[in-house]
C-alpha positions, 0 to 999 in steps of 0.5 A, spaced: 500 500 500 506 504 499 506 504 507 514 503 506 515 508 500 517 515 500 512 518 496 505 520 500 499 518 498 494 521 493 486 520 491 484 522 484 477 523 484 474 523 477 469 528 474 463 524 474 455 525 474 449 523 478 441 525 479 438 528 485 437 521 488 444 518 485 450 519 487 455 516 482 463 517 482 469 513 481 477 514 483 483 511 484 488 511 490 495 512 488 502 514 491 503 521 489 509 521 484 509 529 484 507 529 476 508 536 474 504 537 468 507 543 465 514 541 464 516 541 457 523 539 456 524 532 453 526 528 459 522 531 464 516 529 459 518 522 458 519 521 466 512 524 467 510 519 462 513 513 466 510 515 472 503 516 469 503 508 467 507 505 471 503 507 478 503 504 485 497 503 487 494 503 494 490 497 493 484 494 498 484 500 502 478 503 506 476 510 503 471 515 506 467 520 502 464 526 506 458 530 502 457 538 504 451 535 509 457 531 513 454 525 510 459 520 509 459 514 504 464 508 505 467 504 500 474 500 499 479 500 493 480 494 489 486 490 487 488 496 482 487 502 487 480 504 483 473 505 487 466 506 485 461 508 489 453 508 486 448 510 492 441 512 492 441 518 496 436 523 497 435 531 495 443 532 492 441 537 488 441 542 495 448 540 495 450 543 488 452 549 485 448 553 480 452 549 474 449 543 478 456 540 481 456 537 488 463 539 491 465 533 496 471 530 500 475 524 499 479 521 504 483 514 507 478 512 512 485 510 517 489 517 517 495 513 519 495 509 512 501 511 509 502 519 509 496 521 507 495 525 513 501 530 509 496 533 505 491 533 510 487 527 508 482 531 504 482 530 496 476 534 492 471 530 488 465 533 483 459 531 481 455 533 476 448 533 477 444 537 470 438 541 471 431 539 470 431 545 465 437 542 461 434 542 454 439 536 452 446 534 453 452 533 450 456 527 449 463 528 446 469 524 444 476 527 445 481 524 440 481 528 434 474 531 436 476 536 440 484 535 441 489 534 436 492 526 436 494 523 430 490 517 431 489 516 424 496 516 423 501 509 420 502 505 427 499 511 431 506 514 431 503 521 432 498 519 437 504 516 441 509 522 440 503 527 442 501 523 448 508 522 451 512 528 448 508 534 449 505 537 456 497 538 455 499 545 456 502 545 449 497 541 446 492 544 440 485 544 441 481 543 434 480 550 432 473 553 434 471 547 438 471 550 445 467 556 442 462 551 439 462 547 445 460 553 450 454 555 445 452 548 446 453 548 453 449 555 454 443 552 449 438 556 445 437 561 450 444 563 451 443 562 459 443 554 460 447 549 463 446 544 458 451 538 461 457 535 457 460 528 458 467 527 455 467 520 453 473 517 451 477 510 449 483 513 453 486 510 459 484 513 466 492 514 467 491 520 462 485 523 466 489 529 469 493 530 463 486 531 459 483 535 465 488 540 464 487 540 457 480 541 457 481 547 462 487 551 459 482 551 452 476 553 455 472 547 454 465 547 459 466 543 465 463 536 464 464 529 466 470 525 464 469 518 462 475 514 460 477 506 461 481 502 465 488 501 462 488 493 462 482 493 459 485 496 452 489 489 451 483 485 452 481 480 446 475 483 442 470 479 439 464 480 434 460 481 440 464 485 444 461 492 446 466 498 446 467 501 452 465 508 449 458 505 448 457 502 455 459 509 458 453 513 453 448 507 454 449 508 462 448 516 461 442 515 457 439 510 462 441 515 467 437 521 464 431 518 461 428 525 460 434 528 457 435 527 449 443 528 447 447 531 441 453 526 440 460 528 437 465 524 435 470 523 428 471 519 422 477 517 424 475 510 428 469 507 430 465 513 433 459 513 427 458 506 428 457 507 435 453 512 435 448 509 429 447 503 434 445 508 440 440 511 435 437 504 434 437 503 442 434 509 444 430 512 438 428 519 438 433 520 444 439 523 439 437 530 436 444 530 432 450 527 430 456 531 429 463 527 426 469 531 425 473 530 418 480 526 418 486 526 413 485 519 411 482 518 405 480 511 406 477 512 413 473 518 410 470 513 404 468 508 409 464 513 414 461 517 408 458 510 405 455 508 412 452 515 413 450 517 405 443 514 406 442 515 414 436 519 416 434 516 423 437 522 426 441 528 423 448 527 422 453 531 419 460 530 417 463 537 419 470 540 417 470 546 421 467 548 427 463 554 424 460 549 419 457 545 426 455 552 429 451 554 423 448 547 423 446 548 430 443 555 429 439 552 424 436 547 428 435 551 434 440 548 438 444 554 440 443 562 440 
């Protein structure tokens, strides 16, 4: 559990989502490797990457979550240091701010575990509870949808270079993307707080990296939903349901009275997943936006897939302005 390590302990709480009666959060207990996400020289970036993936987990350890009204929830980390809390609790909205964010504290139940006490044993968490007046929700991919990654490059070499050898403060957002998402967040009234959910196949090891990128580039704050590193290497079968699809289905099941806009790219399988979602939940998806990529074969496949698709508006966009124009036309934004 890191008790004999020189590093103090930390708890990373992932931005999640819930309802007025449903508290749902995830996080991970780790040794604090003191990763500086603003370092930019090659050696520091390489060391940071190593620390990010060579984690020292705090396994099978009691964790306590404390809500603003001093209500406490107890849980235990698993063999990889992860914990999930899924509880029915009444009147959570009363504890949230105007944007729907509920702030809470997470701590090691036993303050004598490791050196958590060095950090006062308090780690902050946030849970998004969408307003009942929200017009719709937005579910978006990250890689090559809002963040230039090069996921379609040969052998994904650009993806590796960008992820391992660039700090999040130096990563490029797609031009105009944050403006588009901010307009969707504000909705057609220009004063709304429509919820955002960032769903990616990236591992949880990149959570803080992506969190810094989103904040630096002024994207609206939203739940960030990734996957465990080990799941990336599991053998896939034709029956395997992508993790991204599972996460989107969970969101739609949580907010049964809310419709959604789905945003992805043409580089991987976002279109396939989104079309399946529409079939599973007809009349729940207001529109699908797919970012174009510089890959002729992949673009041709997606164009063929959607050319006769009419179940919901679907648009291949080459710029954020094109998406904004379409959203205004359909009365999604002001």
